[in-house]
C-alpha positions in Angstrom: -26.8 12.7 57.7 -27.8 9.3 56.3 -28.2 8.7 52.6 -30.4 5.8 51.5 -28.6 3.7 48.9 -31.2 1.0 48.1 -34.6 0.0 49.5 -37.2 -2.6 48.9 -40.8 -3.2 50.1 -42.5 -6.6 50.4 -45.2 -7.3 47.8 -47.9 -6.7 50.4 -46.3 -3.4 51.5 -46.1 -4.5 55.1 -42.3 -4.8 55.4 -39.3 -2.8 54.2 -35.5 -3.3 54.1 -33.0 -0.7 53.0 -29.4 0.3 53.1 -28.3 3.7 54.3 -24.8 5.2 54.6 -23.7 8.1 56.8 -21.2 10.7 55.8 -18.4 8.7 57.4 -19.1 5.7 55.2 -20.7 3.6 57.9 -23.5 1.4 56.6 -26.8 0.4 58.2 -29.5 -2.0 57.1 -32.9 -1.0 58.3 -35.8 -3.4 58.7 -39.2 -1.9 59.3 -42.6 -3.7 59.5 -46.1 -2.2 59.5 -46.7 -4.0 62.7 -44.3 -1.6 64.5 -41.2 -3.7 64.5 -38.0 -1.9 63.5 -34.4 -3.2 63.6 -31.2 -1.5 62.7 -28.3 -3.7 61.6 -24.8 -2.1 61.5 -22.5 -3.4 58.8 -19.1 -3.9 60.6 -16.9 -3.8 57.5 -16.7 -0.7 55.3 -14.9 -2.9 52.6 -18.1 -4.8 51.8 -19.3 -4.2 48.3 -22.8 -2.7 48.2 -23.7 -5.2 45.5 -23.5 -8.0 48.1 -25.7 -6.2 50.5 -28.2 -5.5 47.6 -28.3 -9.2 46.8 -29.0 -9.9 50.5 -31.8 -7.3 50.7 -33.5 -8.6 47.5 -33.3 -12.2 48.8 -34.7 -11.3 52.2 -37.6 -9.2 51.1 -39.2 -12.2 49.3 -38.7 -14.5 52.3 -41.7 -15.7 54.4 -40.0 -14.1 57.5 -38.2 -11.0 56.1 -36.0 -10.3 59.1 -34.8 -13.9 59.5 -34.3 -14.0 55.7 -32.1 -10.8 56.0 -30.0 -12.3 58.8 -29.6 -15.6 56.8 -28.7 -13.7 53.6 -26.1 -11.5 55.3 -24.5 -14.5 57.0 -24.4 -16.5 53.8 -22.3 -13.7 52.3 -20.0 -13.5 55.3 -21.1 -9.9 56.1 -20.4 -9.2 59.7 -23.0 -7.2 61.5 -24.0 -5.7 64.9 -27.7 -5.3 66.0 -29.0 -2.1 67.5 -32.2 -2.2 69.5 
């Protein structure tokens, strides 16, 4: 079971980013676009504070390219990730 911790939609409602956590404490960031593109990003470290991830999500959702903004924001905070496709 995954629990959504925080989620944001772009102003036009076409894109979404959110953090979800499973029962084991593993975190995933979900990116979803109305155009059908969906990406799952696993957070590698469980020791990362969710406040840092929240900052990255808020920063990315206002970017011109939300997914690229997400990757940049996570990297800027030294948050290590793996990408699922």
